[in-house]
Residue, then its C-alpha position, 0 to 999 in steps of 0.5 A: x500500500x505504501x508503494x502504491x500511494x507513494x507512486x500515486x502521490x509522486x505522480x500527482x505532485x509532479x503533475x500539479x506542478x506543471x503549467x498544464x495543471x495551472x491552465x486547467x485550474x484557470x479554465x475550470x474557474x473561468x467556466x464557473x464564472x461564465x455559468x454564473x449568469x445562467x444559474x443566476x449566481x445562486x447559492x448552489x452555483x457558489x457552493x459548487x466551486x467552494x466545495x470542489x476547491x475545498x476537496x481538491x485542496x484537502x486531498x492535495x495537501x496529503x499527496x504533496x506532503x507525502x511526496x515532500x516527506x519522501x524527497x526530504x528523506x532521500x536528501x537526508x540519506x544522501x547527505x548522511x552518506x556524504x558525511x560518512x564517506x568524507x574522511x574529514x567530516x564529523x560522523x556525529x552529524x548523521x541523524x541530527x534531523x531527529x533533534x529538537x529545534x533548540x538542539x539544532x539551534x545550539x549546534x548551528x551556533x557552535x558551527x557559526x563560532x567555529x567559522x570564525x569571528x563575525x568580521x571574517x565571516x562577513x567578509x567571506x559572505x561579501x566576497x561570495x556575493x561579489x562573485x555573482 
């Protein structure tokens, strides 16, 4: 079941990010607007678009979240492998995505300190910006 849902959510998320999906959504909205005078802008006419968009949004949240979770896990695994393979890298960083936000902030602060003083760090950033 996981494999089937994963493949389905991946396909839907990829399709939803294409221009054709956006064009289809715009066409549906335009068709709804054009039918307004035909249905005298009734409550039912409004309910159709409200219900339809709510259902589509609700389902897309789950599909896109599944695709993002899978992508994030794959990226994390790749980064962990790079850390493991690099001889100078610290293996302690493997799995830090499971730490709390506070713990991650502490690690970030320590790493920023290790990079040097603020002036040196600022100069490095400025030189990177000037290269663009």
